All heavy atoms as an XYZ file, in Angstrom:
935
protein
N      30.432    -32.541    -26.864
C      29.387    -31.641    -27.287
C      29.854    -30.831    -28.485
O      31.020    -30.489    -28.586
C      29.054    -30.661    -26.167
C      28.233    -31.245    -25.052
S      27.515    -29.931    -24.070
C      28.365    -30.197    -22.550
N      28.892    -30.530    -29.306
C      29.244    -29.713    -30.466
C      29.233    -28.228    -30.082
O      28.794    -27.832    -29.010
C      28.303    -30.003    -31.628
C      26.857    -29.672    -31.320
O      26.506    -29.623    -30.130
O      26.091    -29.455    -32.275
N      29.731    -27.408    -30.959
C      29.925    -25.988    -30.678
C      28.599    -25.256    -30.465
O      28.504    -24.365    -29.607
C      30.704    -25.342    -31.827
C      31.108    -23.929    -31.522
S      32.102    -23.836    -30.057
C      33.665    -23.486    -30.763
N      27.530    -25.594    -31.187
C      26.229    -24.937    -31.048
C      25.654    -25.168    -29.646
O      25.080    -24.251    -29.040
C      25.266    -25.449    -32.105
N      25.809    -26.353    -29.106
C      25.313    -26.657    -27.767
C      26.082    -25.867    -26.718
O      25.485    -25.319    -25.782
C      25.433    -28.170    -27.483
O      24.781    -28.894    -28.527
C      24.811    -28.522    -26.163
N      27.388    -25.785    -26.851
C      28.212    -25.044    -25.898
C      27.842    -23.566    -25.908
O      27.683    -22.934    -24.850
C      29.723    -25.241    -26.217
C      30.574    -24.314    -25.368
C      30.125    -26.682    -26.016
N      27.660    -22.996    -27.087
C      27.288    -21.585    -27.195
C      25.900    -21.353    -26.599
O      25.679    -20.371    -25.885
C      27.371    -21.116    -28.671
C      28.835    -21.103    -29.123
C      26.735    -19.744    -28.841
C      29.020    -20.807    -30.595
N      24.970    -22.263    -26.856
C      23.616    -22.127    -26.310
C      23.627    -22.165    -24.780
O      22.944    -21.376    -24.121
C      22.716    -23.245    -26.831
O      22.600    -23.183    -28.220
N      24.395    -23.064    -24.207
C      24.493    -23.175    -22.756
C      25.123    -21.914    -22.172
O      24.679    -21.395    -21.132
C      25.294    -24.439    -22.358
C      25.645    -24.433    -20.884
C      24.501    -25.691    -22.711
N      26.132    -21.381    -22.822
C      26.782    -20.168    -22.338
C      25.824    -18.965    -22.391
O      25.779    -18.163    -21.460
C      28.046    -19.880    -23.146
C      29.172    -20.871    -22.858
S      30.628    -20.648    -23.890
C      31.126    -19.008    -23.460
N      25.054    -18.873    -23.461
C      24.084    -17.776    -23.584
C      23.004    -17.898    -22.516
O      22.641    -16.909    -21.868
C      23.485    -17.745    -25.007
C      24.551    -17.296    -26.009
C      22.273    -16.821    -25.064
C      24.117    -17.389    -27.448
N      22.487    -19.092    -22.288
C      21.466    -19.299    -21.262
C      22.008    -19.006    -19.867
O      21.320    -18.421    -19.025
C      20.915    -20.719    -21.329
C      19.961    -21.002    -22.490
C      19.589    -22.475    -22.522
C      18.720    -20.155    -22.364
N      23.247    -19.396    -19.603
C      23.858    -19.108    -18.308
C      24.019    -17.608    -18.116
O      23.753    -17.075    -17.019
C      25.207    -19.816    -18.196
N      24.424    -16.899    -19.138
C      24.576    -15.445    -19.063
C      23.229    -14.769    -18.784
O      23.133    -13.864    -17.950
C      25.186    -14.920    -20.373
C      25.351    -13.440    -20.401
C      26.320    -12.820    -19.628
C      24.524    -12.659    -21.191
C      26.473    -11.437    -19.649
C      24.659    -11.286    -21.214
C      25.642    -10.672    -20.444
N      22.177    -15.222    -19.456
C      20.841    -14.654    -19.251
C      20.357    -14.935    -17.828
O      19.789    -14.062    -17.167
C      19.848    -15.198    -20.301
C      20.201    -14.643    -21.683
C      18.410    -14.856    -19.933
C      19.420    -15.259    -22.811
N      20.611    -16.139    -17.328
C      20.203    -16.488    -15.962
C      20.924    -15.623    -14.932
O      20.314    -15.147    -13.956
C      20.466    -17.962    -15.695
N      22.202    -15.364    -15.136
C      22.964    -14.513    -14.216
C      22.412    -13.085    -14.238
O      22.243    -12.462    -13.186
C      24.466    -14.548    -14.572
C      25.049    -15.915    -14.232
C      25.231    -13.450    -13.847
C      26.452    -16.145    -14.765
N      22.114    -12.571    -15.418
C      21.523    -11.235    -15.515
C      20.172    -11.153    -14.797
O      19.877    -10.171    -14.114
C      21.347    -10.826    -16.979
C      22.589    -10.335    -17.706
C      22.250    -10.026    -19.153
C      23.153     -9.109    -17.029
N      19.358    -12.182    -14.964
C      18.053    -12.205    -14.300
C      18.210    -12.148    -12.785
O      17.507    -11.400    -12.105
C      17.266    -13.458    -14.696
C      16.739    -13.438    -16.107
C      15.612    -12.444    -16.296
O      14.866    -12.172    -15.330
O      15.478    -11.925    -17.410
N      19.113    -12.926    -12.221
C      19.329    -12.917    -10.781
C      19.857    -11.568    -10.307
O      19.427    -11.050     -9.278
C      20.293    -14.028    -10.354
C      19.633    -15.364    -10.234
C      20.003    -16.398    -11.067
C      18.645    -15.583     -9.298
C      19.403    -17.632    -10.964
C      18.029    -16.810     -9.183
C      18.406    -17.848    -10.017
N      20.776    -10.985    -11.046
C      21.333     -9.690    -10.654
C      20.239     -8.628    -10.638
O      20.104     -7.870     -9.666
C      22.484     -9.280    -11.606
C      22.855     -7.825    -11.412
C      23.693    -10.174    -11.391
N      19.425     -8.551    -11.674
C      18.378     -7.537    -11.732
C      17.265     -7.814    -10.728
O      16.661     -6.890    -10.187
C      17.806     -7.411    -13.143
C      18.749     -6.734    -14.091
C      19.177     -7.366    -15.235
C      19.221     -5.464    -13.826
C      20.050     -6.746    -16.113
C      20.095     -4.834    -14.682
C      20.512     -5.472    -15.833
N      16.988     -9.077    -10.449
C      15.967     -9.423     -9.468
C      16.371     -8.923     -8.082
O      15.607     -8.246     -7.395
C      15.734    -10.929     -9.440
C      14.766    -11.434     -8.364
C      13.349    -11.024     -8.723
C      14.878    -12.929     -8.238
N      17.571     -9.240     -7.645
C      18.008     -8.833     -6.312
C      18.299     -7.343     -6.240
O      18.142     -6.726     -5.199
C      19.211     -9.653     -5.871
C      18.855    -11.084     -5.578
C      19.378    -12.108     -6.334
C      17.965    -11.386     -4.571
C      19.045    -13.419     -6.068
C      17.612    -12.687     -4.302
C      18.156    -13.716     -5.052
N      18.709     -6.757     -7.315
C      18.956     -5.323     -7.335
C      17.649     -4.551     -7.187
O      17.571     -3.563     -6.463
C      19.652     -4.923     -8.625
C      19.976     -3.470     -8.684
C      20.783     -3.142     -9.925
N      20.739     -1.714    -10.118
C      20.523     -1.127    -11.254
N      20.367     -1.832    -12.339
N      20.496      0.177    -11.339
N      16.605     -5.005     -7.854
C      15.331     -4.300     -7.775
C      14.665     -4.497     -6.421
O      13.919     -3.635     -5.974
C      14.393     -4.766     -8.885
O      14.031     -6.109     -8.686
N      14.921     -5.598     -5.735
C      14.332     -5.819     -4.422
C      14.980     -4.951     -3.360
O      14.369     -4.626     -2.365
C      14.446     -7.285     -4.015
C      13.617     -8.186     -4.903
C      13.676     -9.577     -4.432
N      12.543     -9.761     -3.538
C      12.436    -10.744     -2.689
N      13.387    -11.615     -2.566
N      11.379    -10.863     -1.923
N      16.226     -4.577     -3.556
C      16.918     -3.782     -2.547
C      16.687     -2.284     -2.721
O      16.984     -1.520     -1.817
C      18.419     -4.075     -2.599
O      18.955     -3.661     -3.835
N      16.151     -1.858     -3.838
C      15.910     -0.433     -4.077
C      14.527     -0.062     -3.563
O      13.529     -0.478     -4.133
C      16.001     -0.098     -5.565
S      17.645     -0.298     -6.224
N      14.472      0.704     -2.500
C      13.181      1.109     -1.945
C      12.670      2.404     -2.540
O      11.523      2.757     -2.360
C      13.281      1.247     -0.424
C      13.403     -0.087      0.251
O      12.959     -1.091     -0.295
N      14.003     -0.109      1.425
N      13.501      3.147     -3.240
C      13.037      4.406     -3.800
C      12.173      4.202     -5.041
O      11.514      5.122     -5.482
C      14.208      5.334     -4.117
C      15.215      4.781     -5.096
C      16.334      3.999     -4.420
O      16.371      3.920     -3.196
O      17.165      3.448     -5.159
N      12.144      3.023     -5.589
C      11.331      2.760     -6.769
C      10.047      2.013     -6.423
O       9.499      1.307     -7.248
C      12.119      1.958     -7.800
C      13.234      2.771     -8.411
O      13.130      3.982     -8.512
N      14.298      2.111     -8.805
N       9.566      2.157     -5.186
C       8.347      1.478     -4.793
C       7.159      2.057     -5.553
O       7.079      3.252     -5.798
C       8.108      1.627     -3.296
C       9.067      0.870     -2.392
C       8.783      1.232     -0.948
C       8.945     -0.616     -2.594
N       6.242      1.204     -5.905
C       5.061      1.616     -6.641
C       3.974      2.057     -5.668
O       3.795      1.467     -4.625
C       4.532      0.433     -7.481
O       5.590     -0.059     -8.286
C       3.383      0.854     -8.350
N       3.260      3.102     -6.012
C       2.129      3.537     -5.207
C       0.919      2.675     -5.553
O       0.687      2.342     -6.714
C       1.801      5.002     -5.482
C       2.880      5.924     -4.961
O       3.639      5.502     -4.083
O       2.960      7.060     -5.440
N       0.155      2.330     -4.536
C      -1.009      1.485     -4.723
C      -2.259      2.190     -4.243
O      -2.216      3.025     -3.352
C      -0.870      0.179     -3.924
C       0.164     -0.755     -4.471
C       1.421     -0.815     -3.904
C      -0.119     -1.570     -5.546
C       2.377     -1.676     -4.401
C       0.833     -2.429     -6.051
C       2.076     -2.478     -5.477
O       3.019     -3.323     -5.965
N      -3.373      1.819     -4.828
C      -4.678      2.223     -4.353
C      -5.338      0.963     -3.831
O      -5.463     -0.026     -4.541
C      -5.523      2.851     -5.478
C      -4.855      4.127     -5.966
C      -6.938      3.120     -5.000
C      -5.500      4.726     -7.178
N      -5.726      0.993     -2.579
C      -6.303     -0.179     -1.940
C      -7.792      0.042     -1.735
O      -8.196      1.070     -1.187
C      -5.628     -0.439     -0.582
O      -4.235     -0.590     -0.797
C      -6.177     -1.672      0.084
N      -8.594     -0.923     -2.166
C     -10.039     -0.880     -1.953
C     -10.379     -1.962     -0.934
O     -10.115     -3.139     -1.156
C     -10.816     -1.105     -3.268
C     -12.308     -1.117     -3.003
C     -10.460     -0.046     -4.288
N     -10.940     -1.535      0.200
C     -11.294     -2.452      1.279
C     -12.811     -2.501      1.389
O     -13.429     -1.507      1.798
C     -10.684     -1.993      2.625
C     -11.046     -2.965      3.738
C      -9.181     -1.829      2.508
N     -13.432     -3.612      1.008
C     -14.893     -3.692      1.142
C     -15.287     -3.866      2.608
O     -14.630     -4.584      3.358
C     -15.259     -4.928      0.315
C     -14.021     -5.738      0.264
C     -12.866     -4.797      0.376
N     -16.355     -3.194      3.001
C     -16.849     -3.266      4.380
C     -18.255     -3.841      4.333
O     -19.205     -3.161      3.938
C     -16.846     -1.876      5.053
C     -17.275     -2.001      6.500
C     -15.482     -1.224      4.943
N     -18.380     -5.114      4.721
C     -19.666     -5.801      4.736
C     -20.189     -5.880      6.166
O     -19.400     -6.014      7.111
C     -19.527     -7.219      4.171
C     -19.123     -7.250      2.724
C     -17.840     -7.635      2.362
C     -20.013     -6.893      1.733
C     -17.461     -7.675      1.041
C     -19.637     -6.921      0.399
C     -18.364     -7.314      0.055
N     -21.508     -5.856      6.359
C     -22.045     -5.921      7.721
C     -21.786     -7.264      8.406
O     -21.649     -7.325      9.616
C     -23.546     -5.671      7.533
C     -23.819     -5.870      6.098
C     -22.542     -5.657      5.357
N     -21.690     -8.348      7.666
C     -21.504     -9.669      8.269
C     -20.035    -10.094      8.355
O     -19.739    -11.236      8.686
C     -22.298    -10.729      7.502
C     -21.857    -10.948      6.069
C     -22.498    -10.004      5.073
O     -23.405     -9.246      5.427
O     -22.068    -10.030      3.915
N     -19.112     -9.184      8.107
C     -17.677     -9.487      8.159
C     -17.209     -9.488      9.610
O     -17.073     -8.440     10.235
C     -16.893     -8.459      7.343
C     -15.437     -8.816      7.186
O     -15.027     -9.887      7.677
O     -14.708     -8.034      6.571
N     -16.973    -10.682     10.157
C     -16.566    -10.807     11.552
C     -15.082    -10.527     11.771
O     -14.662    -10.259     12.888
C     -16.883    -12.220     12.068
C     -18.374    -12.510     12.048
O     -19.159    -11.541     12.157
O     -18.748    -13.688     11.930
N     -14.289    -10.597     10.729
C     -12.845    -10.425     10.854
C     -12.367     -9.078     10.316
O     -11.205     -8.918      9.994
C     -12.127    -11.559     10.129
C     -12.430    -12.913     10.707
C     -11.661    -13.997     10.026
C     -12.020    -15.333     10.640
N     -11.312    -16.417     10.031
N     -13.252     -8.113     10.243
C     -12.890     -6.818      9.677
C     -11.834     -6.109     10.517
O     -10.898     -5.520      9.982
C     -14.131     -5.930      9.522
C     -13.822     -4.584      8.946
C     -13.496     -4.461      7.606
C     -13.821     -3.449      9.740
C     -13.192     -3.226      7.063
C     -13.517     -2.217      9.208
C     -13.203     -2.100      7.869
N     -11.971     -6.160     11.834
C     -11.002     -5.472     12.692
C      -9.612     -6.086     12.544
O      -8.605     -5.363     12.563
C     -11.445     -5.506     14.149
O     -11.567     -6.843     14.599
N      -9.538     -7.404     12.358
C      -8.238     -8.051     12.131
C      -7.635     -7.623     10.795
O      -6.434     -7.375     10.701
C      -8.389     -9.574     12.175
C      -8.776    -10.162     13.521
C      -9.036    -11.663     13.380
C      -7.695     -9.893     14.542
N      -8.468     -7.531      9.762
C      -7.966     -7.081      8.458
C      -7.499     -5.634      8.523
O      -6.501     -5.264      7.913
C      -9.048     -7.242      7.383
C      -9.358     -8.690      7.068
C     -10.232     -8.888      5.851
N     -11.494     -8.164      5.928
C     -11.948     -7.374      4.964
N     -11.260     -7.185      3.872
N     -13.110     -6.767      5.090
N      -8.187     -4.823      9.300
C      -7.805     -3.423      9.457
C      -6.479     -3.298     10.212
O      -5.630     -2.482      9.848
C      -8.913     -2.681     10.194
C      -9.003     -1.188     10.003
C      -9.136     -0.841      8.533
C     -10.170     -0.630     10.776
N      -6.283     -4.124     11.236
C      -5.003     -4.137     11.952
C      -3.868     -4.570     11.034
O      -2.780     -3.994     11.076
C      -5.078     -5.083     13.145
C      -5.836     -4.551     14.319
C      -5.870     -5.544     15.459
O      -4.884     -6.290     15.638
O      -6.883     -5.574     16.174
N      -4.107     -5.580     10.220
C      -3.092     -6.060      9.279
C      -2.723     -4.960      8.287
O      -1.535     -4.755      7.994
C      -3.606     -7.299      8.559
S      -2.456     -8.008      7.389
N      -3.709     -4.239      7.805
C      -3.451     -3.130      6.883
C      -2.637     -2.036      7.569
O      -1.696     -1.492      6.988
C      -4.772     -2.581      6.357
C      -4.701     -1.437      5.355
C      -3.984     -1.875      4.093
C      -6.091     -0.938      5.032
N      -2.966     -1.735      8.815
C      -2.220     -0.725      9.570
C      -0.770     -1.131      9.762
O       0.141     -0.309      9.650
C      -2.869     -0.496     10.932
O      -4.145      0.025     10.794
N      -0.549     -2.418     10.057
C       0.817     -2.911     10.250
C       1.618     -2.834      8.959
O       2.793     -2.468      8.973
C       0.790     -4.346     10.763
C       0.308     -4.469     12.192
C       0.119     -5.910     12.618
O       0.453     -6.828     11.827
O      -0.368     -6.120     13.745
N       0.992     -3.156      7.843
C       1.698     -3.083      6.565
C       2.060     -1.653      6.204
O       3.121     -1.393      5.659
C       0.849     -3.710      5.454
C       0.793     -5.208      5.541
C       0.020     -5.796      4.402
C      -0.003     -7.307      4.503
N      -0.712     -7.918      3.392
N       1.179     -0.726      6.528
C       1.476      0.679      6.267
C       2.616      1.140      7.172
O       3.528      1.839      6.736
C       0.216      1.550      6.474
C      -0.808      1.246      5.389
C       0.564      3.023      6.461
C      -2.146      1.880      5.623
N       2.577      0.723      8.434
C       3.607      1.134      9.390
C       4.978      0.564      9.026
O       6.000      1.218      9.235
C       3.213      0.703     10.794
N       5.007     -0.645      8.475
C       6.283     -1.260      8.078
C       6.923     -0.512      6.927
O       8.139     -0.476      6.807
C       6.080     -2.713      7.662
S       5.784     -3.816      9.029
N       6.126      0.074      6.079
C       6.652      0.813      4.939
C       7.111     -0.079      3.807
O       7.935      0.318      3.005
N       6.572     -1.299      3.734
C       6.957     -2.207      2.653
C       6.429     -1.742      1.309
O       7.005     -2.049      0.277
C       6.454     -3.623      2.933
C       7.209     -4.260      4.072
O       8.310     -3.832      4.415
N       6.619     -5.276      4.666
N       5.331     -1.035      1.309
C       4.784     -0.494      0.068
C       4.076      0.812      0.377
O       3.655      1.063      1.488
C       3.853     -1.487     -0.624
C       2.684     -1.917      0.216
C       1.473     -1.290      0.092
C       2.798     -2.962      1.117
C       0.394     -1.682      0.854
C       1.724     -3.358      1.880
C       0.522     -2.718      1.752
N       3.988      1.636     -0.606
C       3.328      2.931     -0.449
C       1.889      2.830     -0.923
O       1.632      2.327     -2.000
C       4.043      3.998     -1.254
C       5.430      4.260     -0.778
C       6.037      5.364     -1.613
N       7.472      5.129     -1.686
C       8.243      5.529     -2.661
N       7.748      6.170     -3.665
N       9.518      5.281     -2.637
N       1.005      3.343     -0.140
C      -0.399      3.372     -0.537
C      -0.777      4.817     -0.777
O      -0.668      5.654      0.117
C      -1.300      2.740      0.538
C      -0.956      1.268      0.711
C      -2.758      2.913      0.169
C      -1.778      0.566      1.746
N      -1.178      5.106     -2.000
C      -1.574      6.467     -2.346
C      -2.938      6.798     -1.768
O      -3.172      7.891     -1.286
C      -1.608      6.617     -3.864
C      -1.992      7.997     -4.323
C      -2.006      8.090     -5.832
O      -1.213      7.415     -6.492
O      -2.828      8.862     -6.347
N      -3.846      5.830     -1.818
C      -5.199      6.064     -1.331
C      -5.785      4.739     -0.856
O      -5.573      3.705     -1.467
C      -6.072      6.657     -2.429
C      -7.415      7.134     -1.946
C      -8.015      8.006     -3.004
C      -8.663      9.241     -2.557
N      -8.183     10.201     -1.731
N      -6.522      4.798      0.242
C      -7.252      3.649      0.767
C      -8.725      4.000      0.678
O      -9.161      5.020      1.214
C      -6.866      3.345      2.223
C      -5.373      3.049      2.326
C      -7.687      2.179      2.757
C      -4.865      2.979      3.737
N      -9.473      3.170     -0.014
C     -10.907      3.406     -0.186
C     -11.664      2.323      0.571
O     -11.555      1.139      0.246
C     -11.307      3.379     -1.672
C     -10.550      4.455     -2.447
C     -12.812      3.561     -1.822
C     -10.756      4.380     -3.943
N     -12.401      2.730      1.603
C     -13.292      1.813      2.308
C     -14.620      1.838      1.581
O     -15.298      2.866      1.545
C     -13.477      2.228      3.762
C     -12.262      1.997      4.610
C     -11.474      3.053      5.016
C     -11.912      0.720      4.987
C     -10.363      2.848      5.788
C     -10.784      0.502      5.755
C     -10.009      1.564      6.162
N     -14.984      0.729      0.982
C     -16.199      0.628      0.181
C     -17.322      0.113      1.068
O     -17.355     -1.057      1.448
C     -15.960     -0.292     -1.007
C     -16.985     -0.301     -2.104
C     -17.221      1.100     -2.637
C     -16.529     -1.193     -3.229
N     -18.241      0.989      1.433
C     -19.295      0.691      2.398
C     -20.460     -0.026      1.725
O     -21.146      0.539      0.886
C     -19.767      1.999      3.046
C     -20.759      1.755      4.157
O     -21.027      0.597      4.507
O     -21.268      2.765      4.697
N     -20.653     -1.277      2.120
C     -21.799     -2.067      1.655
C     -22.791     -2.253      2.795
O     -23.252     -3.349      3.053
C     -21.347     -3.436      1.143
C     -20.702     -3.402     -0.208
C     -19.331     -3.530     -0.337
C     -21.460     -3.235     -1.355
C     -18.722     -3.508     -1.581
C     -20.864     -3.203     -2.602
C     -19.495     -3.355     -2.703
O     -18.896     -3.317     -3.942
N     -23.110     -1.189      3.510
C     -24.064     -1.259      4.615
C     -23.423     -1.697      5.911
O     -23.948     -2.563      6.609
N     -22.303     -1.115      6.251
C     -21.589     -1.482      7.467
C     -22.385     -1.074      8.699
O     -23.106     -0.073      8.688
C     -20.221     -0.807      7.494
N     -22.250     -1.857      9.761
C     -22.918     -1.517     11.013
C     -22.139     -0.404     11.728
O     -21.109      0.061     11.254
C     -23.073     -2.752     11.900
C     -21.751     -3.440     12.199
O     -20.694     -2.905     11.826
O     -21.777     -4.514     12.829
N     -22.637      0.028     12.868
C     -22.038      1.177     13.562
C     -20.622      0.885     14.041
O     -19.767      1.778     14.026
C     -22.911      1.589     14.759
O     -23.103      0.463     15.620
C     -24.250      2.109     14.296
N     -20.349     -0.349     14.455
C     -19.005     -0.701     14.928
C     -17.977     -0.598     13.802
O     -16.911      0.007     13.970
C     -19.008     -2.124     15.495
C     -17.647     -2.596     15.945
C     -17.628     -4.076     16.316
O     -18.699     -4.702     16.348
O     -16.520     -4.585     16.540
N     -18.310     -1.151     12.646
C     -17.379     -1.103     11.514
C     -17.234      0.322     10.979
O     -16.147      0.726     10.570
C     -17.836     -2.069     10.430
C     -17.673     -3.523     10.847
C     -18.181     -4.441      9.786
C     -18.152     -5.864     10.232
N     -19.051     -6.160     11.368
N     -18.315      1.084     10.991
C     -18.234      2.481     10.564
C     -17.326      3.273     11.495
O     -16.533      4.105     11.042
C     -19.620      3.112     10.546
O     -20.412      2.512      9.558
N     -17.420      2.998     12.793
C     -16.563      3.694     13.758
C     -15.100      3.316     13.553
O     -14.209      4.169     13.635
C     -17.004      3.369     15.179
N     -14.827      2.035     13.287
C     -13.453      1.605     13.016
C     -12.894      2.294     11.771
O     -11.747      2.747     11.761
C     -13.398      0.080     12.834
C     -13.530     -0.774     14.087
C     -13.660     -2.243     13.707
C     -12.337     -0.561     14.996
N     -13.713      2.392     10.733
C     -13.272      3.053      9.494
C     -13.011      4.531      9.724
O     -12.006      5.069      9.248
C     -14.318      2.874      8.397
S     -14.462      1.203      7.782
N     -13.897      5.192     10.471
C     -13.714      6.624     10.737
C     -12.457      6.871     11.562
O     -11.714      7.819     11.302
C     -14.944      7.190     11.440
C     -16.137      7.306     10.520
C     -17.363      7.800     11.246
C     -18.547      7.810     10.304
N     -19.798      8.160     10.972
N     -12.196      6.012     12.548
C     -10.990      6.151     13.354
C      -9.742      5.934     12.506
O      -8.745      6.639     12.629
C     -11.018      5.147     14.513
C      -9.942      5.409     15.543
C     -10.027      4.525     16.766
N     -11.369      4.194     17.175
C     -11.815      2.940     17.349
N     -11.005      1.921     17.135
N     -13.043      2.708     17.740
N      -9.806      4.951     11.588
C      -8.677      4.690     10.692
C      -8.451      5.891      9.770
O      -7.307      6.268      9.501
C      -8.939      3.428      9.866
C      -7.776      2.982      9.047
C      -6.820      2.138      9.572
C      -7.624      3.415      7.737
C      -5.738      1.733      8.824
C      -6.548      3.018      6.974
C      -5.601      2.159      7.522
N      -9.528      6.505      9.288
C      -9.413      7.667      8.400
C      -8.823      8.874      9.119
O      -8.134      9.683      8.507
C     -10.769      8.024      7.805
S     -11.354      6.835      6.596
N      -9.092      8.997     10.424
C      -8.501     10.097     11.188
C      -6.988      9.926     11.316
O      -6.244     10.902     11.277
C      -9.137     10.179     12.579
C     -10.573     10.688     12.621
C     -11.116     10.613     14.048
C     -10.663     12.109     12.104
N      -6.537      8.682     11.470
C      -5.104      8.408     11.614
C      -4.370      8.412     10.283
O      -3.164      8.625     10.243
C      -4.887      7.054     12.298
C      -5.403      7.049     13.724
O      -5.508      8.143     14.317
O      -5.698      5.954     14.244
N      -5.071      8.134      9.204
C      -4.460      8.034      7.880
C      -5.184      8.975      6.920
O      -6.293      8.682      6.477
C      -4.540      6.596      7.350
C      -3.826      5.629      8.252
O      -2.607      5.657      8.350
N      -4.575      4.779      8.946
N      -4.563     10.089      6.565
C      -5.252     11.064      5.705
C      -5.505     10.569      4.281
O      -6.325     11.144      3.567
C      -4.301     12.260      5.700
C      -2.979     11.721      6.108
C      -3.236     10.531      6.974
N      -4.836      9.494      3.868
C      -5.060      8.972      2.520
C      -6.278      8.059      2.442
O      -6.649      7.596      1.376
C      -3.824      8.231      2.012
C      -3.507      6.935      2.722
C      -2.676      7.102      3.977
O      -2.247      8.216      4.282
O      -2.470      6.093      4.658
N      -6.930      7.797      3.577
C      -8.085      6.905      3.611
C      -9.379      7.688      3.470
O      -9.501      8.813      3.961
C      -8.095      6.101      4.904
N     -10.345      7.078      2.798
C     -11.645      7.707      2.577
C     -12.724      6.615      2.600
O     -12.481      5.482      2.199
C     -11.656      8.485      1.241
C     -11.494      7.571      0.059
C     -12.895      9.322      1.096
N     -13.899      6.971      3.111
C     -15.038      6.048      3.143
C     -15.978      6.435      2.010
O     -16.368      7.595      1.876
C     -15.772      6.115      4.489
C     -14.811      5.797      5.632
C     -16.950      5.156      4.499
C     -15.380      6.059      7.004
N     -16.354      5.456      1.204
C     -17.181      5.698      0.021
C     -18.334      4.705      0.016
O     -18.152      3.526      0.322
C     -16.326      5.525     -1.265
C     -17.175      5.664     -2.500
C     -15.190      6.506     -1.284
N     -19.508      5.175     -0.326
C     -20.640      4.260     -0.518
C     -20.428      3.475     -1.810
O     -19.732      3.931     -2.714
C     -21.946      5.031     -0.589
C     -22.223      5.836      0.649
C     -23.603      5.510      1.158
N     -23.915      6.321      2.313
C     -23.836      5.875      3.551
N     -23.452      4.654      3.777
N     -24.141      6.646      4.566
N     -21.046      2.319     -1.896
C     -20.797      1.436     -3.041
C     -21.182      2.079     -4.369
O     -20.555      1.813     -5.388
C     -21.534      0.114     -2.854
O     -22.926      0.340     -2.738
N     -22.157      2.943     -4.405
C     -22.573      3.584     -5.647
C     -21.641      4.693     -6.123
O     -21.689      5.103     -7.275
N     -20.780      5.190     -5.230
C     -19.901      6.300     -5.569
C     -18.516      5.860     -6.029
O     -17.681      6.697     -6.354
C     -19.736      7.217     -4.351
C     -21.033      7.804     -3.853
C     -20.870      8.514     -2.524
O     -19.766      8.470     -1.960
O     -21.849      9.093     -2.052
N     -18.256      4.565     -6.046
C     -16.917      4.068     -6.380
C     -16.509      4.447     -7.795
O     -15.382      4.880     -8.030
C     -16.832      2.549     -6.205
C     -15.491      1.924     -6.538
C     -14.416      2.441     -5.589
C     -15.558      0.429     -6.501
N     -17.418      4.308     -8.745
C     -17.094      4.636    -10.138
C     -16.687      6.102    -10.272
O     -15.716      6.429    -10.960
C     -18.278      4.333    -11.036
C     -18.015      4.630    -12.493
C     -19.231      4.400    -13.369
O     -20.270      3.960    -12.867
O     -19.131      4.681    -14.573
N     -17.396      6.983     -9.586
C     -17.085      8.408     -9.648
C     -15.699      8.691     -9.058
O     -14.897      9.418     -9.648
C     -18.147      9.199     -8.883
C     -17.891     10.670     -8.846
C     -18.928     11.370     -7.989
C     -18.544     12.821     -7.813
N     -19.326     13.464     -6.785
N     -15.391      8.100     -7.914
C     -14.093      8.321     -7.255
C     -12.950      7.809     -8.128
O     -11.937      8.494     -8.322
C     -14.066      7.610     -5.882
C     -15.091      8.215     -4.942
C     -12.681      7.634     -5.270
C     -14.770      9.615     -4.495
N     -13.100      6.612     -8.675
C     -12.038      6.049     -9.506
C     -11.852      6.843    -10.795
O     -10.723      7.036    -11.252
C     -12.316      4.579     -9.821
C     -12.198      3.623     -8.640
C     -12.571      2.210     -9.066
C     -10.812      3.652     -8.043
N     -12.942      7.305    -11.392
C     -12.796      8.087    -12.616
C     -12.125      9.435    -12.343
O     -11.361      9.922    -13.168
C     -14.148      8.286    -13.293
O     -15.000      9.046    -12.483
N     -12.369     10.009    -11.174
C     -11.681     11.253    -10.812
C     -10.193     11.000    -10.561
O      -9.351     11.803    -10.941
C     -12.315     11.867     -9.569
C     -13.673     12.457     -9.810
C     -14.350     12.892     -8.521
O     -13.780     12.674     -7.421
O     -15.468     13.428     -8.600
N      -9.879      9.879     -9.918
C      -8.500      9.583     -9.585
C      -7.666      9.303    -10.834
O      -6.515      9.708    -10.925
C      -8.419      8.388     -8.638
C      -8.887      8.724     -7.238
S      -9.009      7.283     -6.185
C      -7.340      6.728     -6.198
N      -8.252      8.603    -11.765
C      -7.510      8.231    -12.964
C      -7.812      9.135    -14.158
O      -7.392      8.860    -15.278
C      -7.797      6.771    -13.334
C      -7.307      5.801    -12.309
C      -8.204      5.078    -11.543
C      -5.963      5.627    -12.091
C      -7.747      4.186    -10.581
C      -5.490      4.747    -11.148
C      -6.392      4.029    -10.386
N      -8.570     10.189    -13.930
C      -8.926     11.172    -14.956
C      -9.552     10.514    -16.179
O      -9.188     10.774    -17.320
C      -7.705     11.996    -15.360
N     -10.537      9.676    -15.912
C     -11.255      8.987    -16.984
C     -12.532      9.764    -17.255
O     -13.325     10.024    -16.344
C     -11.596      7.527    -16.578
C     -10.320      6.759    -16.308
C     -12.435      6.862    -17.661
C     -10.551      5.395    -15.702
N     -12.736     10.111    -18.510
C     -13.953     10.816    -18.867
C     -15.077      9.800    -18.974
O     -14.966      8.786    -19.668
C     -13.793     11.536    -20.207
C     -15.003     12.375    -20.570
C     -14.837     12.999    -21.918
C     -14.106     14.296    -21.767
N     -14.065     15.060    -23.026
N     -16.155     10.068    -18.283
C     -17.280      9.156    -18.256
C     -18.126      9.343    -19.504
O     -18.535     10.452    -19.844
C     -18.117      9.412    -17.024
C     -19.159      8.390    -16.797
C     -19.779      8.579    -15.449
N     -20.888      7.674    -15.328
C     -21.727      7.677    -14.353
N     -21.588      8.548    -13.389
N     -22.711      6.828    -14.315
N     -18.397      8.241    -20.192
C     -19.203      8.276    -21.409
C     -20.635      7.910    -21.031
O     -20.895      6.866    -20.468
C     -18.662      7.269    -22.457
C     -17.247      7.640    -22.837
C     -19.567      7.260    -23.674
C     -16.568      6.620    -23.708
N     -21.576      8.815    -21.342
C     -22.968      8.538    -21.016
C     -23.817      8.504    -22.243
O     -23.511      8.976    -23.275
C     -23.537      9.615    -20.059
O     -23.333     10.894    -20.632
C     -22.861      9.509    -18.709
């Protein structure tokens, strides 16, 4: 092999090693977790809503990621789903139930976006 090929291979190997080091280093640091805003749509015909709500609760309990706010977006939920959402909001103070028309207002307040009319 000529010298240019050897140098190129060495540079690529060095970059690959750096990538692996930073990848595993960032996965082990839990103090740099990103906060998320989760929007959960609530439809009246959603038969698996309670399962999705349990899954969300388990993820929050595990602490794999931080959720700054949970927004339940109400698209005409029935009484059972509304009760599940209200119970979830009582257990989690970061959760809020919002009607579908109010989502723009809530998001603009959260991100401090001035609404242009």
